[in-house]
Every structure is written in C-alpha cells, then in structure tokens.
C-alpha positions in Angstrom: 9.4 21.6 19.7 10.5 18.5 21.7 14.6 16.4 21.2 11.8 13.6 20.3 10.4 15.5 17.5 13.6 17.0 16.5 15.2 13.6 16.0 11.9 12.2 14.6 12.0 14.8 11.5 15.3 14.4 10.8 15.5 10.4 10.6 12.8 10.9 8.3 14.2 13.8 5.9 17.9 11.8 6.0 16.4 8.6 4.8 14.0 9.8 2.1 17.7 12.2 1.0 19.2 8.9 1.5 16.8 6.7 -0.9 16.3 9.8 -3.3 19.8 10.3 -3.5 20.6 6.5 -4.4 17.5 6.2 -6.8 19.4 8.9 -8.8 23.1 6.7 -9.2 21.4 4.0 -10.0 19.5 5.4 -12.3 22.7 6.7 -13.6 24.9 4.0 -13.6 22.3 1.3 -14.8 20.6 2.9 -17.3 19.9 0.7 -20.6 22.2 1.1 -23.1 21.8 0.4 -26.8 25.5 0.1 -28.0 27.2 -2.9 -28.8 30.7 -3.2 -27.5 33.1 -4.7 -30.4 35.6 -5.8 -29.6 39.3 -4.7 -30.2 41.1 -7.2 -32.6 43.8 -6.9 -29.7 41.4 -7.5 -27.3 43.2 -10.6 -24.8 41.7 -14.4 -24.6 39.5 -14.6 -21.7 38.3 -17.6 -19.9 34.9 -17.9 -18.6 34.2 -20.7 -16.0 30.2 -21.4 -14.9 29.2 -24.2 -12.2 26.4 -25.9 -13.4 24.0 -27.6 -11.3 20.2 -28.9 -11.8 18.0 -27.5 -13.8 16.8 -23.7 -12.9 14.2 -22.1 -14.5 15.5 -20.5 -18.3 18.0 -22.9 -18.3 18.7 -23.2 -21.7 18.2 -19.7 -22.7 21.3 -18.7 -20.0 23.7 -21.3 -21.0 22.9 -20.5 -24.9 23.7 -17.3 -23.8 27.5 -18.0 -23.2 27.9 -19.5 -26.4 27.5 -16.3 -28.5 29.3 -13.4 -27.4 30.8 -11.9 -29.4 34.0 -11.7 -28.2 37.4 -13.4 -30.8 38.9 -15.4 -28.2 37.5 -17.2 -25.0 37.0 -20.3 -23.9 33.6 -21.9 -21.2 34.8 -24.9 -19.2 31.4 -25.8 -17.9 31.8 -27.2 -13.9 29.1 -30.1 -12.8 29.8 -32.1 -9.2 28.2 -34.9 -10.7 27.6 -36.7 -13.8 24.4 -37.3 -13.2 23.2 -34.5 -13.1 20.3 -33.1 -14.6 22.0 -30.3 -17.2 24.7 -32.5 -18.1 22.5 -33.6 -21.2 21.6 -30.4 -22.2 25.7 -29.5 -21.8 26.2 -31.9 -24.3 23.5 -30.4 -27.0 24.6 -26.7 -26.2 28.3 -28.2 -26.6 26.8 -30.5 -30.5 24.8 -27.1 -31.3 28.1 -24.8 -31.1 31.1 -26.6 -32.2 33.1 -23.8 -33.3 32.9 -22.5 -29.4 36.0 -23.7 -27.5 33.5 -25.4 -24.9 34.2 -27.9 -22.4 32.9 -29.9 -19.4 34.8 -30.8 -16.3 33.0 -33.4 -13.5 34.3 -34.2 -10.3 33.5 -32.7 -7.1 36.9 -31.4 -5.3 36.9 -30.5 -1.5 38.8 -27.7 -0.8 36.1 -25.6 1.6 32.5 -26.0 3.1 31.1 -24.6 0.1 29.7 -26.5 -2.2 29.5 -23.5 -5.4 33.7 -23.1 -5.2 34.5 -27.1 -4.2 32.9 -27.1 -8.1 33.6 -24.4 -9.8 37.8 -25.6 -8.5 38.5 -27.8 -11.1 37.6 -24.6 -13.6 39.9 -22.2 -12.0 42.5 -25.1 -12.5 42.3 -25.9 -15.4 41.3 -22.0 -17.6 43.9 -21.4 -20.3 44.1 -18.3 -19.8 44.6 -15.0 -17.5 41.9 -13.6 -17.3 39.0 -15.6 -15.8 35.5 -14.9 -15.4 33.8 -17.3 -12.8 30.3 -16.8 -14.2 26.8 -18.0 -12.5 25.0 -20.7 -15.1 21.4 -18.8 -14.0 22.2 -15.6 -15.4 21.5 -14.4 -19.1 24.9 -12.9 -21.2 24.5 -10.3 -23.6 26.6 -10.2 -26.8 29.6 -7.9 -25.4 29.6 -9.5 -22.5 33.4 -9.1 -21.8 33.9 -6.0 -23.5 31.7 -4.5 -20.5 34.1 -6.4 -17.7 37.0 -5.2 -20.0 35.5 -1.7 -19.8 35.9 -1.8 -15.9 39.0 -3.2 -14.9 41.6 -0.5 -14.7 44.7 -0.6 -12.7 42.7 0.5 -10.4 40.6 -2.4 -10.0 40.8 -5.9 -8.4 37.9 -7.4 -9.3 34.7 -6.9 -11.6 31.6 -7.8 -10.6 27.7 -7.8 -11.7 24.7 -8.0 -9.1 21.9 -10.3 -10.9 18.6 -8.0 -12.2 15.3 -10.0 -12.3 13.6 -10.5 -15.1 10.8 -13.0 -16.3 8.7 -13.3 -13.0 5.9 -15.8 -12.8 3.8 -14.6 -10.1 3.4 -12.3 -7.4 6.2 -13.7 -4.8 8.5 -13.0 -7.9 8.1 -10.1 -8.3 8.4 -9.5 -4.9 12.3 -11.2 -5.3 12.2 -8.6 -8.6 11.8 -6.1 -6.2 14.8 -7.5 -3.5 17.4 -8.0 -6.1 16.6 -4.8 -8.3 15.8 -1.6 -7.4 16.2 -2.8 -3.5 20.0 -4.8 -3.1 21.8 -3.6 -6.6 20.5 -0.2 -5.8 22.7 -0.4 -2.6 25.3 -2.0 -4.4 25.9 0.5 -7.4 25.9 2.8 -4.7 28.3 1.5 -2.8 30.1 1.2 -6.1 30.1 4.6 -6.7 31.2 5.8 -3.5 34.0 3.4 -4.1 33.5 0.5 -1.4 31.9 -1.7 -3.9 31.2 -5.0 -2.8 31.6 -8.4 -4.7 29.0 -10.3 -5.8 29.5 -14.2 -7.1 27.1 -14.0 -10.6 30.3 -13.0 -12.3 33.7 -12.4 -10.3 36.4 -11.6 -13.1 39.8 -12.1 -11.7 43.2 -11.5 -13.2 44.7 -15.1 -12.5 47.8 -13.2 -11.0 46.7 -11.2 -8.4 44.1 -13.6 -6.6 46.5 -16.3 -6.8 49.3 -13.7 -5.6 47.0 -13.5 -2.3 46.4 -17.4 -2.2 44.3 -18.7 -5.0 41.1 -19.9 -5.1 41.5 -22.1 -2.1 41.6 -18.7 0.1 37.9 -18.3 -1.2 37.0 -21.0 0.7 37.9 -18.7 4.4 34.2 -17.4 4.1 31.1 -19.1 4.0 30.3 -16.6 0.9 32.9 -16.9 -1.4 32.2 -12.5 -2.7 32.5 -11.8 0.8 35.9 -13.7 0.5 36.5 -12.0 -2.8 35.5 -8.4 -1.5 38.3 -8.6 1.0 40.9 -10.5 -1.1 40.3 -7.6 -3.2 40.7 -4.7 -1.3 43.7 -5.7 1.4 45.5 -5.8 -2.2 44.9 -2.1 -1.8 42.5 -2.7 -5.8 38.7 -1.8 -6.3 35.8 -4.1 -6.8 33.9 -2.8 -9.5 30.3 -3.1 -11.1 29.5 -3.8 -14.7 27.3 -1.5 -16.8 24.7 -1.9 -17.1 24.4 -5.5 -15.3 23.5 -9.1 -15.9 19.8 -10.1 -16.0 18.6 -13.2 -14.4 15.0 -14.7 -15.5 13.3 -16.0 -12.8 10.3 -18.0 -13.4 7.9 -18.9 -11.0 9.2 -18.3 -6.6 6.9 -19.6 -4.6 7.3 -17.5 -1.1 9.0 -20.6 0.9 11.4 -19.8 -1.7 12.3 -15.9 -1.4 12.3 -16.2 2.3 14.8 -18.8 2.0 17.0 -17.4 -0.5 16.7 -13.7 1.0 17.7 -16.0 4.7 20.7 -16.9 3.7 22.3 -14.5 1.7 21.3 -12.1 5.2 23.0 -14.8 7.3 26.1 -14.5 5.0 25.5 -10.3 4.9 25.7 -10.0 8.5 28.6 -13.2 9.3 30.8 -11.3 6.4 30.3 -7.6 7.0 28.6 -7.3 10.9 29.3 -3.1 10.7 28.1 -3.1 7.4 25.1 -4.8 7.8 23.6 -3.5 11.2 23.2 -0.2 9.4 20.8 -2.6 7.1 17.7 -2.2 9.6 17.6 1.5 8.5 17.6 0.9 4.8 14.1 0.1 3.9 11.0 2.2 3.4 9.4 0.5 7.1 11.0 2.5 9.5 10.6 6.5 8.4 7.3 5.8 7.6 6.6 4.6 11.2 9.1 8.1 12.3 7.2 10.0 9.9 3.9 8.8 11.4 5.1 9.3 14.8 6.5 13.4 13.4 3.2 14.2 12.8 1.1 12.6 15.7 3.8 14.6 17.6 3.1 18.2 15.5 -0.7 17.5 15.2 -0.5 17.1 11.3 -2.6 14.5 9.4 -1.1 11.5 10.4 -2.6 10.2 6.4 -2.2 12.4 4.6 1.9 13.3 4.8 1.8 9.0 4.9 -0.4 9.1 1.6 2.3 12.1 0.6 5.8 10.4 1.6 5.0 7.3 0.7 4.3 8.7 -2.5 8.0 9.6 -3.1 9.7 7.2 -1.9 8.1 4.1 -3.5 7.0 6.1 -7.0 11.0 7.2 -7.0 12.0 3.7 -6.7 8.8 2.9 -9.4 10.7 5.4 -12.1 14.4 3.5 -11.4 13.1 0.3 -12.5 11.2 2.4 -15.6 14.3 4.0 -16.0 16.9 0.7 -16.2 14.3 -0.7 -17.9 14.2 -3.4 -15.1 10.8 -5.2 -14.1 7.5 -3.3 -13.2 4.3 -4.3 -13.1 0.9 -3.2 -12.0 2.1 -5.5 -8.6 5.3 -3.1 -8.8 4.5 -0.7 -5.5 3.0 -3.9 -3.6 5.8 -5.2 -3.8 7.6 -2.5 -2.7 5.8 -2.5 0.5 6.0 -6.8 1.3 9.5 -6.3 0.8 10.1 -3.8 3.3 8.3 -5.4 5.4 10.2 -8.8 5.0 13.3 -6.3 5.5 13.5 -6.3 9.5 12.3 -9.7 10.0 15.2 -10.9 7.8 17.2 -8.2 10.3 16.8 -9.5 13.0 16.7 -13.1 12.1 19.8 -13.0 10.7 20.4 -12.0 13.9 19.1 -15.0 15.7 20.8 -18.0 13.4 23.3 -18.9 11.1 21.9 -22.0 9.3 20.6 -22.1 5.8 20.3 -24.5 3.5 21.6 -23.8 -0.3 20.8 -26.3 -3.3 20.1 -29.2 -0.1 23.0 -28.5 1.6 22.7 -27.6 5.2 25.2 -25.1 5.7 26.0 -21.8 8.5 27.1 -18.5 8.3 30.5 -18.2 10.0 32.2 -15.1 10.8 35.6 -15.0 8.6 38.1 -13.6 10.7 40.9 -15.0 9.0 40.3 -12.1 5.8 39.8 -9.2 7.5 
C-alpha cells in the first residue's frame, strides 16, 4: 500500500470523524428547549443596547421581540447614527406601543474607531444604567427568556456570553445557501469550539459585566480590531476567562438574498477572521466537505475500487448527518438543503483563497479593511 494511499485514507476518515463529532456536539448543544426559564424575583437588572441602521428584512418583528421579554427589570437603548435613518419612525411607534417598557432612542455618531457599528454602540454603552449589558444586533429574534438564557451561562469563569445567528425564514435559493453557511457550518463549528473551551465571540449578542470590559480599557478597546467580536474574544482570554455561547442560539430571519449579497457577506467575514485569527483561519481550508471528497476519490482510484459508489456513500453520510443536525435542532431545511450544503462547500475554498489575497470589504456602504489586530493578541 503506497504512502499516498494511506495518507489520503487517513485524511478522509479523520475529516469524516471530526465532522460527525461536531454534528453530535451541535445536536446536543442546540436542540430545541421548550421550557421557559422563569426569572427569579431577585434577578439583576440588565441593559440591552441595540444598534440600528436602516430597514432590514423582518425588522419590525425583530425589534418588537425586544419589547416582549419576560424579565422583571431591563432597559432598551436603541442607537442610531442619524436622525433621518428610516428605522427611526418605526422605533418611535414601537416605543409608543410599549410605554411600560423602559426604552429610549439615542442618536449621534461619535467616532471612537474605524468601525461604524462600534461608533454607534458607544453612546448606548455610556448611557446604560446597569452593570450587566447586552449589546445585541437589531436583526435577530429574541426569545422571551433571552436574558435568563444569557445569565444561565454567566458563571464566575465566563467573561462574555454570545450567540451565533441561526438563519430562518429564507426567501429563495441563495437565502437558503446563507442558512447553510450560518447554521450547519458556522454555528456547528462555534458550538464545537465552545464545547472544548475555545469559544469565540460573535457580535449578534455580546453580554458583558461592565466592570470586566472597563478593566480592559472599556468599550474603546474593542476598536483595536476591525471586528469588535474578535477584540472581545481576545480581551476575555487575556482576562483568563472564557467566551460561552447561549443555548439555544438566537435566530435571524433572512428574507430574500441575492447571490452577490451572500458572497459579499461571507467574504467580509472570511477576511475579518483571517486578519484577527490567522492560525485558526488557516485550518478552515479543510473544514468543509470538498477536500475529503477529493481525497476519497483519489483513494478509490489508487485502491482500484469503483469511484462513483464510494463517493455516493461518503456524501450520503456526510450531508445526511448535516441534514439530521438541522432537523434535530429545528433549523430550516428544505428539499434544497443538500444542494445548498454542496454549493457552500464549493464556495469555501474560493472564500479561503480570496481572504488571503485581499483585505478590503464593504459594510453598510462603508469601505473598510480587515487589519491584523496585534494590539490585543
């Protein structure tokens, strides 16, 4: 048996084993939880800072979910950069409809970094009344026990609680492809990292003890990285604490997506990951189904066994397990699911190479660059 045949066989078998392990972990961590966690009478008050910008798909549903939390004492601080932002009238209406909720809108653009989102959030962090603060994107649906589920993970060894977004309500094939990116790929790997103690922050939810971030330089310190969630991860690790993930994760209704929308968003995230965590990003080239499929085909050729039946069995196991994860977790999966998984895995090597070749990207009309954040590493 040749060395090449042994190496290819080991690689394909190892990749499949890790793939199945990650799916088993994600099923365990992300399974639907129908229980509603009740808030204790002495629950600590919480500030929720929500940056807003424009009218995104399902924005009224996502914003309204923040007003309907089953928690005794919390405040909502919405942050907009401009008074003429089209989301402002909607916010005024929602606040008028929920006058019993402590909610306010802050408008202004204070430049503390090159990151427009961080600049928008700064005023909300400064004005937050309580020592527990969640910075939460406005385009996710918050469960009624959102705060309780954050607090559930905030033990003494945890410096930050986050949640990756789970795509839902997709409209069209490319929106379903984004679900394949967000759900059974990115969220799966994040929950595996969380399981082994290497959790990474993601900006859909950043739940802090104010004193801990202030001890590391305050919210301005998040501007040390092109992506504020990468800075969060490094700050927490430098404090000797862990980033933990909320269970189950929050959902992001996607609506309609064009192919260009999905590509630009995934390219931006890939370039940011490459800039902030180059070592971890270097491993992503073998994280999808494309490399082990090629290795298995080469193995079959070298071993003199039929290639097509081998590939059919391998792909059925690989993508069947991924489909099972979506089903068990209650995530979106349609008749196009396997096709979107395959398209995503064909995109991954292209995104990987593209991330190493360039740094520029566009975010909400702003031209930005992914810059290595050595100041926090």
